[in-house]
GULO-346850 format. One record per residue (C-alpha): residue in three letters; x, y, z; residue number from 0. Coordinates in steps of 0.25 Angstrom, whole numbers, padded with zeros to 4 digits, m for minus. Layout:
# GULO-346850
[ALA,[X,Y,Z],NUM]
...
END
This chain:
# GULO-346850
[UNK,[m0304,0305,0007],0]
[UNK,[m0306,0306,m0008],1]
[UNK,[m0312,0320,m0006],2]
[UNK,[m0300,0324,0002],3]
[UNK,[m0307,0323,0016],4]
[UNK,[m0307,0312,0026],5]
[UNK,[m0320,0309,0032],6]
[UNK,[m0322,0304,0046],7]
[UNK,[m0325,0290,0041],8]
[UNK,[m0312,0290,0032],9]
[UNK,[m0304,0296,0044],10]
[UNK,[m0309,0284,0053],11]
[UNK,[m0305,0274,0042],12]
[UNK,[m0291,0280,0040],13]
[UNK,[m0289,0280,0055],14]
[UNK,[m0294,0265,0055],15]
[UNK,[m0285,0262,0044],16]
[UNK,[m0273,0269,0051],17]
[UNK,[m0276,0262,0064],18]
[UNK,[m0276,0248,0057],19]
[UNK,[m0263,0251,0050],20]
[UNK,[m0256,0255,0063],21]
[UNK,[m0262,0243,0069],22]
[UNK,[m0257,0234,0058],23]
[UNK,[m0243,0240,0059],24]
[UNK,[m0243,0238,0074],25]
[UNK,[m0247,0223,0071],26]
[UNK,[m0236,0222,0061],27]
[UNK,[m0226,0228,0070],28]
[UNK,[m0230,0219,0082],29]
[UNK,[m0229,0207,0072],30]
[UNK,[m0215,0211,0068],31]
[UNK,[m0211,0214,0082],32]
[UNK,[m0216,0200,0086],33]
[UNK,[m0208,0193,0074],34]
[UNK,[m0195,0201,0078],35]
[UNK,[m0197,0197,0093],36]
[UNK,[m0199,0182,0089],37]
[UNK,[m0187,0183,0080],38]
[UNK,[m0178,0188,0090],39]
[UNK,[m0183,0178,0101],40]
[UNK,[m0180,0167,0091],41]
[UNK,[m0166,0172,0088],42]
[UNK,[m0164,0174,0103],43]
[UNK,[m0168,0159,0105],44]
[UNK,[m0159,0154,0094],45]
[UNK,[m0147,0162,0100],46]
[UNK,[m0150,0157,0114],47]
[UNK,[m0151,0142,0109],48]
[UNK,[m0137,0145,0101],49]
[UNK,[m0131,0150,0114],50]
[UNK,[m0136,0137,0121],51]
[UNK,[m0131,0129,0110],52]
[UNK,[m0117,0136,0110],53]
[UNK,[m0116,0134,0125],54]
[UNK,[m0119,0119,0124],55]
[UNK,[m0109,0118,0112],56]
[UNK,[m0099,0125,0121],57]
[UNK,[m0101,0115,0133],58]
[UNK,[m0100,0103,0123],59]
[UNK,[m0087,0108,0117],60]
[UNK,[m0082,0110,0131],61]
[UNK,[m0086,0096,0135],62]
[UNK,[m0080,0090,0122],63]
[UNK,[m0067,0098,0125],64]
[UNK,[m0066,0092,0139],65]
[UNK,[m0069,0078,0133],66]
[UNK,[m0058,0080,0123],67]
[UNK,[m0048,0084,0133],68]
[UNK,[m0051,0072,0141],69]
[UNK,[m0049,0063,0129],70]
[UNK,[m0036,0070,0127],71]
[UNK,[m0031,0067,0141],72]
[UNK,[m0035,0053,0140],73]
[UNK,[m0028,0051,0127],74]
[UNK,[m0015,0057,0133],75]
[UNK,[m0017,0048,0145],76]
[UNK,[m0018,0036,0136],77]
[UNK,[m0006,0040,0128],78]
[UNK,[0003,0042,0140],79]
[UNK,[m0002,0028,0145],80]
[UNK,[0002,0022,0132],81]
[UNK,[0015,0029,0132],82]
[UNK,[0019,0025,0146],83]
[UNK,[0015,0010,0144],84]
[UNK,[0025,0009,0132],85]
END
């Protein structure tokens, strides 16, 4: 190439280098895509676990509210009984 002309051997070498560069880009692209896919899957798993946790927390809250209402009714009943016994 120094003489301004490309020989057959130089042309083959340039083609080989070009193909290697394209393959390397494809491998890098595939690696980036796999990394992104993995990241999104991990994020989805976290979101799903948070949804499960939120549902469990909601059930626990509802259960505690029901227990509190039951205790309130018992207190009112005890207060009435004390008031009536006097």
